[in-house]
C-alpha positions in Angstrom: 24.0 186.7 -65.9 21.8 187.0 -69.1 22.5 184.7 -72.0 24.7 186.3 -74.6 22.8 187.2 -77.8 24.1 185.3 -80.9 24.8 186.9 -84.2 27.3 189.2 -86.0 28.3 192.6 -84.7 27.3 194.6 -87.8 26.1 198.2 -87.9 24.3 200.1 -90.5 20.9 200.6 -92.2 19.0 198.3 -94.5 16.2 200.0 -96.5 13.3 197.7 -97.2 10.4 198.3 -99.6 7.8 196.6 -97.4 5.0 194.6 -99.1 1.4 194.5 -97.9 0.7 191.7 -95.4 3.5 191.2 -92.9 4.0 193.3 -89.9 6.9 195.6 -89.5 8.3 193.4 -86.7 8.2 190.4 -89.0 10.2 192.3 -91.6 12.8 193.3 -89.0 13.1 189.7 -87.8 13.5 188.5 -91.4 16.3 191.0 -92.1 18.0 190.2 -88.8 18.0 186.5 -89.7 19.2 187.2 -93.3 22.1 189.3 -92.1 22.8 187.1 -89.0 22.8 190.3 -87.1 23.0 190.4 -83.3 20.7 193.5 -82.9 18.1 195.1 -85.2 15.2 197.6 -84.9 13.2 199.8 -87.2 12.5 203.5 -87.5 8.7 203.8 -87.6 6.0 201.1 -87.8 3.9 200.6 -90.9 0.5 198.9 -90.6 0.5 195.3 -92.0 -1.4 196.3 -95.2 0.7 199.4 -95.8 3.7 199.3 -98.2 6.8 201.3 -98.7 10.0 202.3 -96.9 10.9 200.5 -93.7 14.3 201.6 -92.5 16.0 198.8 -90.4 18.8 199.8 -88.1 21.4 197.2 -87.2 23.9 197.2 -84.3 25.1 200.6 -83.3 22.8 202.2 -85.9 19.9 201.5 -83.5 21.2 204.4 -81.5 20.3 206.8 -84.4 16.7 205.5 -84.7 15.2 208.5 -82.8 16.6 210.9 -85.4 14.8 209.1 -88.2 11.6 208.7 -86.1 11.7 212.5 -85.6 12.3 213.2 -89.3 9.8 214.2 -92.0 8.1 211.4 -93.8 6.0 211.3 -97.0 3.0 209.1 -97.7 0.9 208.4 -100.8 -2.5 207.1 -99.9 -6.0 206.5 -101.4 -9.1 207.5 -99.5 -12.3 205.6 -100.2 -15.1 208.2 -99.9 -18.6 207.3 -98.7 -17.7 204.6 -96.1 -16.4 204.8 -92.6 -14.9 201.8 -90.8 -14.0 201.1 -87.2 -10.3 200.8 -88.0 -10.3 203.8 -90.4 -8.9 201.5 -93.1 -10.2 198.8 -95.5 -9.6 196.0 -92.9 -12.3 197.2 -90.6 -16.0 196.8 -90.2 -18.3 199.3 -91.9 -19.8 201.7 -89.3 -21.3 204.4 -91.6 -22.1 205.2 -95.3 -22.9 208.3 -97.2 -24.1 209.0 -100.8 -22.4 212.4 -100.8 -19.5 212.8 -103.2 -17.7 216.1 -103.0 -16.0 217.6 -106.2 -12.3 218.2 -106.5 -12.6 221.9 -105.5 -14.4 221.0 -102.3 -11.7 218.4 -101.5 -8.8 220.8 -102.1 -10.5 223.4 -100.0 -10.9 220.9 -97.1 -7.3 219.7 -97.4 -6.1 223.2 -96.4 -7.5 222.6 -92.9 -5.1 219.8 -92.4 -1.9 221.7 -93.2 0.4 223.2 -90.5 0.0 222.6 -86.8 -3.1 220.4 -86.3 -4.6 218.2 -83.5 -5.2 214.6 -84.4 -7.1 211.9 -82.6 -5.4 208.5 -83.1 -7.6 205.7 -84.6 -9.3 203.4 -82.1 -7.2 200.6 -83.5 -3.8 202.1 -82.8 -0.8 201.4 -80.5 -1.3 204.3 -78.2 -1.6 203.3 -74.6 -4.8 203.7 -72.5 -4.3 203.0 -68.8 -1.2 201.0 -69.7 -2.8 198.9 -72.4 -2.7 199.3 -76.2 -5.8 200.9 -77.6 -6.1 198.2 -80.3 -6.4 195.5 -77.7 -9.3 197.3 -76.0 -10.9 198.0 -79.4 -10.8 194.3 -80.3 -12.9 193.7 -77.2 -15.5 196.1 -78.5 -14.6 199.0 -76.2 -15.0 202.5 -77.6 -12.4 204.9 -76.1 -12.0 208.6 -75.9 -8.5 209.0 -77.1 -6.8 212.4 -76.5 -5.9 214.5 -79.5 -2.2 214.8 -80.3 -0.3 217.6 -82.1 1.0 216.9 -85.6 2.9 219.1 -88.1 1.7 218.6 -91.7 4.2 220.2 -94.1 2.0 219.5 -97.2 -1.2 217.6 -98.2 -2.0 217.5 -101.9 -4.7 215.9 -104.1 -2.7 214.1 -106.8 -5.4 211.9 -108.5 -9.2 211.3 -108.6 -9.5 207.9 -110.4 -13.3 208.0 -109.9 -16.0 209.6 -107.7 -15.4 207.2 -104.8 -11.6 207.6 -104.5 -9.0 210.3 -104.1 -5.3 209.9 -104.0 -3.4 212.2 -101.7 0.3 212.8 -100.9 1.3 214.1 -97.4 4.6 215.1 -95.8 4.4 215.3 -92.1 6.4 215.1 -88.9 6.6 212.6 -86.1 3.5 210.7 -84.9 1.1 211.2 -87.8 -1.7 208.7 -88.5 -2.7 208.7 -92.1 -5.9 206.8 -91.2 -6.9 209.7 -89.0 -6.4 212.1 -91.8 -8.7 210.0 -94.1 -11.3 209.7 -91.3 -11.3 213.4 -90.4 -11.2 214.5 -94.1 -14.3 212.4 -94.8 -16.0 213.9 -91.8 -15.1 217.5 -92.8 -16.5 216.8 -96.3 -19.6 215.3 -94.9 -19.2 212.1 -96.9 -17.1 209.9 -94.5 -14.0 208.0 -95.6 -11.2 205.6 -94.8 -7.8 204.6 -96.2 -8.0 202.1 -99.0 -4.2 202.0 -99.8 -1.2 203.4 -98.1 2.4 203.7 -99.1 5.3 205.5 -97.3 7.4 207.0 -100.1 10.3 208.2 -98.0 11.3 208.6 -94.4 14.1 211.1 -93.6 17.0 210.2 -95.9 15.6 206.8 -96.9 13.6 206.3 -100.1 11.3 203.3 -100.9 12.6 203.4 -104.5 16.0 202.4 -103.1 14.7 199.6 -100.8 15.1 195.9 -101.2 12.0 193.7 -101.6 11.3 190.9 -99.3 12.0 188.5 -102.2 15.5 190.1 -102.7 16.3 189.8 -99.0 15.4 186.1 -99.0 17.4 185.5 -102.2 20.5 187.2 -100.8 20.1 185.9 -97.3 23.4 185.1 -95.4 25.6 186.0 -98.4 28.1 188.9 -98.7 25.9 190.3 -101.4 23.3 191.3 -98.9 25.9 193.2 -96.8 26.7 195.3 -99.9 23.2 196.8 -99.6 23.9 198.2 -96.1 24.1 201.9 -95.7 26.4 203.4 -93.1 25.3 204.2 -89.6 26.0 207.9 -90.4 23.1 208.0 -92.8 20.8 208.1 -89.8 22.5 211.4 -88.7 21.9 213.3 -92.0 19.7 215.9 -90.3 22.3 216.8 -87.7 25.4 219.0 -88.3 28.8 217.2 -88.3 31.8 218.3 -86.3 35.3 216.8 -86.5 36.8 215.2 -83.4 40.6 215.4 -82.7 42.4 212.1 -82.0 42.4 212.9 -78.3 38.8 214.2 -78.4 37.6 211.0 -80.1 39.2 208.9 -77.4 37.5 210.9 -74.7 34.2 210.8 -76.5 34.3 207.0 -76.9 34.7 206.9 -73.1 31.6 209.0 -72.6 33.5 212.2 -71.7 33.4 215.7 -73.4 35.9 215.8 -76.2 37.6 218.5 -78.3 36.1 219.0 -81.8 36.6 221.3 -84.7 33.3 222.9 -85.7 32.0 225.4 -88.3 28.6 227.1 -88.3 27.5 225.2 -85.1 26.0 227.2 -82.3 26.6 226.8 -78.6 24.3 224.1 -77.2 23.3 222.8 -80.7 22.9 219.0 -81.1 25.4 217.6 -83.6 27.5 214.5 -84.2 31.3 214.1 -84.1 33.3 212.0 -86.6 36.9 210.8 -86.6 38.5 209.3 -89.6 35.2 209.1 -91.4 33.2 207.3 -88.7 30.7 208.6 -86.2 32.0 208.7 -82.7 29.2 210.4 -80.7 26.1 212.6 -80.7 25.9 215.4 -78.2 25.7 219.1 -77.5 28.4 221.5 -78.7 29.8 223.7 -75.9 32.9 225.9 -76.0 34.9 223.8 -78.5 33.8 220.4 -77.0 31.1 217.9 -77.7 29.3 216.7 -74.6 28.1 213.3 -75.6 24.6 211.8 -75.2 25.2 208.8 -77.4 28.5 207.1 -78.1 29.1 204.7 -81.0 31.4 201.7 -80.8 32.1 200.9 -84.4 34.7 198.3 -85.3 
């Protein structure tokens, strides 16, 4: 029998405004320690030097992580023109330079090519797997890989600032699986001037906003006090993009046991994914069929 994990059975979301430096995993571990939580995870990795919203799921909220991972996200980032690096960011080794500096009109014209359905090749230093091994591990050993392009939906990509000839600041809203470093790299190539990400900040992720996040210093100051619990958002926040149906008392009992349960629904189509609530709390996520919810995820709150 495995050893029982220590900690409190708490469920909800903690929004962190991640600083540059620590890994996403390190931030999750710090939050878990500060809240004395038994279980924690995050909805979307940020590179160590990136900042911004890191949504941390606790307890039963970890079951809603896929819905945040699939949600739209917004990034503000600065591209350094004229220099390409092997990591596609400022941490890497310079592998190419150019004296070309496109004007704003050329940049805006090029950005249009990166909006909508695009194909994107991940950076060499990324977490994608190649023959069962992370690409970044092979890249560290000096191996250059041919990574397969992946589809990405880019909702918008705008030029918001041009502080000088060498730098442009962009804002992008995109779907799941986007690599900002690849956007910077490919934009530099499209413009004929090369480029890499100088600074990167995730502004929002699904329903979570960096402006509402706690800093690492605040988490450390409030650690293991009731005041930190006050900053937790409910599990249901992770279900904002799904329609809600109301479970009957009998239906809620059946759903909690993993069985189809009777629900009251409005404007929900047959087979549509939705979540059921009872007395204000999420009971399950599943598919709506003929007045019942057929659960795929069940929540055990309280």
